[in-house]
C-alpha positions in Angstrom: -53.6 77.0 -27.4 -52.0 75.2 -30.3 -49.7 76.5 -33.0 -49.0 74.7 -36.3 -46.0 75.8 -38.4 -44.1 74.7 -41.4 -40.4 75.3 -41.9 -39.8 78.8 -43.2 -37.1 78.6 -45.8 -37.9 81.9 -47.4 -34.8 83.6 -46.0 -32.6 81.0 -47.8 -34.2 81.9 -51.1 -33.7 85.6 -50.3 -30.0 85.0 -49.8 -29.6 83.0 -53.0 -31.8 85.0 -55.3 -29.4 88.0 -55.6 -26.6 85.6 -56.6 -28.9 84.1 -59.3 -29.9 87.5 -60.6 -26.3 88.8 -60.7 -25.2 85.5 -62.4 -27.9 85.9 -65.1 -26.9 89.5 -65.7 -23.2 88.6 -65.9 -24.0 85.8 -68.3 -25.8 88.2 -70.6 -23.0 90.7 -70.4 -20.3 88.1 -71.1 -22.4 86.6 -73.9 -22.4 90.0 -75.6 -18.6 90.2 -74.9 -18.1 86.9 -76.6 -19.6 88.3 -79.8 -17.7 91.5 -79.8 -14.4 90.5 -78.4 -11.3 90.2 -80.5 -9.8 87.5 -78.4 -12.5 85.1 -77.1 -9.9 83.2 -75.0 -9.8 86.1 -72.5 -13.5 86.0 -71.8 -14.2 82.3 -72.0 -12.8 81.3 -68.5 -14.9 84.0 -66.9 -18.0 83.0 -68.9 -17.6 79.3 -67.8 -17.2 80.3 -64.1 -20.2 82.6 -64.2 -22.3 79.9 -65.9 -21.3 77.3 -63.2 -22.1 79.7 -60.3 -25.4 80.7 -61.8 -26.4 77.0 -62.1 -25.3 76.4 -58.5 -27.6 79.1 -57.3 -30.4 77.9 -59.5 -30.0 74.3 -58.2 -30.0 75.5 -54.6 -33.2 77.5 -55.1 -34.9 74.6 -56.8 -33.9 72.2 -54.0 -35.2 74.6 -51.4 -38.5 75.0 -53.3 -39.1 71.3 -54.2 -38.0 69.4 -51.0 -40.9 68.8 -48.5 -40.9 71.1 -45.6 -41.0 69.8 -42.1 -44.0 70.8 -40.0 -44.3 71.4 -36.3 -47.1 71.4 -33.8 -46.8 73.2 -30.5 -49.3 72.4 -27.8 -49.4 72.9 -24.0 -48.3 69.3 -23.4 -46.6 68.1 -26.6 -44.3 69.3 -29.4 -44.6 67.3 -32.6 -41.9 67.4 -35.2 -43.1 65.9 -38.5 -40.2 65.4 -41.0 -40.0 63.0 -43.9 -43.2 61.2 -42.8 -41.6 60.5 -39.4 -43.1 62.1 -36.3 -41.1 62.9 -33.2 -43.1 63.7 -30.1 -41.5 65.6 -27.2 -43.4 66.0 -23.9 -43.1 69.5 -22.6 -42.6 68.2 -19.0 -39.4 66.4 -20.2 -37.8 69.6 -21.7 -34.9 71.1 -19.7 -34.5 74.2 -21.9 -35.6 75.8 -25.2 -33.6 78.5 -26.9 -34.4 80.4 -30.1 -31.6 82.3 -31.9 -33.0 84.9 -34.2 -31.2 85.8 -37.4 -28.6 88.5 -37.3 -26.7 89.7 -40.4 -23.3 89.4 -38.8 -23.8 85.6 -38.6 -22.8 85.5 -42.3 -19.4 86.9 -41.4 -19.0 85.1 -38.1 -20.3 81.7 -38.9 -16.9 80.1 -38.7 -16.3 81.5 -35.2 -19.4 79.7 -33.8 -21.6 82.6 -32.6 -24.4 80.1 -31.8 -23.6 77.0 -29.7 -24.9 73.8 -31.4 -25.2 75.8 -34.7 -28.2 77.2 -36.4 -30.0 80.5 -36.1 -33.8 80.7 -36.7 -34.1 77.4 -35.0 -35.5 76.4 -31.6 -32.9 74.4 -29.8 -34.6 71.9 -27.5 -32.7 69.9 -24.8 -34.6 67.4 -22.8 -33.8 66.3 -19.2 -32.0 63.2 -20.5 -29.6 65.3 -22.7 -31.2 64.6 -26.1 -31.1 67.6 -28.4 -33.8 68.5 -31.0 -33.8 71.3 -33.6 -37.0 72.9 -34.7 -36.4 75.2 -37.6 -36.5 77.3 -39.7 -38.8 79.5 -37.6 -39.3 83.2 -38.2 -38.9 85.6 -35.2 -42.7 86.4 -35.4 -43.6 82.7 -35.1 -41.1 82.3 -32.3 -42.9 85.1 -30.3 -46.2 83.2 -30.8 -44.6 80.0 -29.5 -43.2 81.9 -26.6 -46.8 82.7 -25.6 -47.4 79.0 -25.2 -44.2 78.4 -23.2 -43.4 81.8 -21.5 -41.1 80.3 -18.8 -39.4 77.7 -21.0 -38.5 79.4 -24.3 -35.8 82.0 -24.4 -35.3 84.2 -27.4 -31.8 85.4 -27.9 
């Protein structure tokens, strides 16, 4: 059995998209406010901040969409990580542990308190027997379950 996956960055877009939509709506409202306000100097600082934040969200979404996604191949004997035209091959027999941390909403609030050792939910954290660490992500929970069928004794989903 072999599973081929690409990095799933959709949840990053889903997090940034509401900020972009709210920024566009606020820009429209503040633009109308600029036309009807008696004192433009009261609205102008807010307008500039909203424009900057909207552009930041737009740039983040464009970077997510336009950068090449890493791909991963999971096999009974090998795991291949293909990123930026470089391939890393990990032999399954050399792996000490594999842990997948699924996404939980409270991670947004607790990210500074380190709820996940080594950082990163929606990633498979691979540690080989010599202590090298590899991160395979972003993987959805459904895809992690299909990978767990290949490595039932090795991959833990938390």
